[in-house]
C-alpha positions as a Markdown table, in Angstrom:
| # | Residue | x | y | z |
|---|---|---|---|---|
| 1 | Met | -16.9 | -38.3 | -2.5 |
| 2 | Asn | -13.6 | -40.0 | -2.8 |
| 3 | Lys | -10.4 | -40.3 | -0.9 |
| 4 | Glu | -8.9 | -37.3 | -2.7 |
| 5 | Asn | -11.5 | -34.9 | -1.1 |
| 6 | Thr | -10.5 | -32.6 | 1.7 |
| 7 | Leu | -12.3 | -32.2 | 5.0 |
| 8 | Ala | -13.5 | -28.8 | 3.9 |
| 9 | Glu | -15.1 | -30.3 | 0.8 |
| 10 | Leu | -16.7 | -33.0 | 3.0 |
| 11 | Ile | -18.2 | -30.3 | 5.2 |
| 12 | Asp | -19.5 | -28.5 | 2.1 |
| 13 | Val | -21.1 | -31.8 | 0.8 |
| 14 | Leu | -22.7 | -32.4 | 4.2 |
| 15 | Asn | -24.0 | -28.8 | 4.4 |
| 16 | Lys | -25.6 | -29.1 | 0.9 |
| 17 | Arg | -27.3 | -32.4 | 1.7 |
| 18 | Ile | -28.6 | -30.9 | 5.0 |
| 19 | Glu | -29.8 | -27.7 | 3.4 |
| 20 | Asn | -31.4 | -29.5 | 0.4 |
| 21 | Asn | -33.0 | -32.0 | 2.7 |
| 22 | Asp | -31.3 | -34.8 | 0.7 |
| 23 | Val | -31.7 | -37.3 | 3.5 |
| 24 | Ile | -33.5 | -40.6 | 4.1 |
| 25 | Asp | -35.4 | -39.4 | 7.2 |
| 26 | Ser | -35.0 | -37.1 | 10.2 |
| 27 | Val | -32.6 | -39.5 | 12.0 |
| 28 | His | -30.4 | -39.5 | 8.9 |
| 29 | Lys | -30.4 | -35.7 | 8.9 |
| 30 | Ile | -29.4 | -35.6 | 12.5 |
| 31 | Lys | -26.5 | -38.1 | 11.8 |
| 32 | Leu | -25.3 | -35.9 | 9.0 |
| 33 | Met | -25.5 | -32.8 | 11.2 |
| 34 | Thr | -23.6 | -34.6 | 14.0 |
| 35 | Ala | -20.9 | -35.8 | 11.6 |
| 36 | Arg | -20.4 | -32.3 | 10.3 |
| 37 | Asp | -20.2 | -30.8 | 13.8 |
| 38 | Val | -17.7 | -33.4 | 14.9 |
| 39 | Ile | -15.5 | -32.9 | 11.9 |
| 40 | Lys | -15.6 | -29.1 | 12.4 |
| 41 | Glu | -14.6 | -29.5 | 16.1 |
| 42 | Met | -11.7 | -31.9 | 15.2 |
| 43 | Ile | -10.2 | -29.5 | 12.6 |
| 44 | His | -10.4 | -26.5 | 14.8 |
| 45 | Glu | -8.7 | -28.0 | 17.8 |
């Protein structure tokens, strides 16, 4: 990721990490899921 990426690309990256279980532990996975959900809510308001 870099500052040129869009929010849609960030959501895609988060989804891929969650789906591939590319996380440190279950708490990290929940944090990624929460971040994804908050970003989705913010862009759909």
